[in-house]
C-alpha positions as CSV (number, residue, x, y, z in Angstrom):
1,M,-12.0,-4.1,-5.2
2,P,-13.9,-7.4,-5.1
3,T,-17.7,-7.1,-4.9
4,N,-18.0,-8.7,-1.4
5,K,-15.4,-6.4,0.0
6,K,-17.1,-3.4,-1.6
7,K,-20.4,-4.4,0.1
8,E,-18.7,-4.8,3.5
9,Y,-17.1,-1.4,3.1
10,L,-20.4,0.2,2.0
11,N,-22.1,-1.3,5.1
12,D,-19.3,0.2,7.3
13,V,-19.7,3.6,5.7
14,I,-23.4,3.6,6.4
15,A,-23.2,2.2,9.9
16,I,-20.1,3.9,11.3
17,G,-19.7,7.0,9.2
18,K,-20.8,10.4,10.6
19,L,-22.9,12.7,8.4
20,F,-20.3,15.0,6.9
21,R,-19.4,16.2,3.4
22,G,-18.3,13.2,1.4
23,K,-20.5,10.5,2.9
24,S,-23.2,10.6,0.3
25,E,-20.6,10.9,-2.5
26,L,-18.7,7.8,-1.2
27,I,-21.9,5.8,-0.9
28,K,-22.9,6.9,-4.4
29,F,-19.5,5.7,-5.8
30,L,-19.6,2.4,-3.9
31,N,-23.0,1.7,-5.3
32,G,-21.5,1.9,-8.8
33,F,-22.6,5.4,-9.9
34,R,-20.2,7.8,-11.6
35,I,-19.3,10.8,-9.5
36,T,-17.7,14.2,-10.5
37,R,-14.2,15.3,-9.7
38,N,-15.4,17.4,-6.8
39,E,-17.5,14.6,-5.5
40,A,-14.5,12.3,-5.7
41,I,-12.3,14.7,-3.7
42,K,-15.0,14.9,-1.0
43,A,-15.4,11.2,-0.9
44,K,-11.6,10.6,-0.7
45,C,-11.2,13.1,2.1
46,Y,-14.1,11.4,3.9
47,D,-12.5,8.0,3.5
48,C,-9.0,9.2,4.4
49,M,-10.3,10.9,7.6
50,G,-11.8,7.6,8.8
51,F,-15.4,8.7,8.1
52,Y,-14.7,11.8,10.3
53,D,-15.0,9.5,13.3
54,N,-13.1,12.0,15.4
55,T,-15.5,15.0,15.0
56,Q,-13.3,17.2,17.2
57,E,-10.9,17.6,14.3
58,K,-12.2,17.9,10.7
59,D,-9.0,19.2,9.2
60,C,-6.4,16.6,8.4
61,K,-3.6,19.2,8.3
62,N,-1.8,17.0,5.8
63,L,-0.2,19.7,3.8
64,T,1.7,17.1,1.6
65,C,-1.6,15.6,0.3
66,P,-2.2,16.7,-3.3
67,L,-5.9,17.1,-2.5
68,Y,-5.5,19.2,0.6
69,T,-6.2,22.5,-1.1
70,Y,-9.6,21.1,-2.1
71,M,-10.5,19.5,1.3
72,P,-14.0,20.6,2.4
73,Y,-12.9,21.3,6.1
74,K,-9.4,22.7,5.7
75,G,-8.2,25.5,7.9
76,K,-7.6,29.0,6.5
């Protein structure tokens, strides 16, 4: 991702993103720091769920996603 696009995306995450698991990990990654596998999964879920903009539903219920079993807010 080009640097200018990464900065725009980072600004969107900070401005729009709700405070849920994955936000700090995504910000850390976009700032160029290494993150662990678990942090990467949380960050990807946060990104995929649109920064949890719709806080009514935290579970994506996408059972075909290979990361679903690791999702922080999945149902039982």
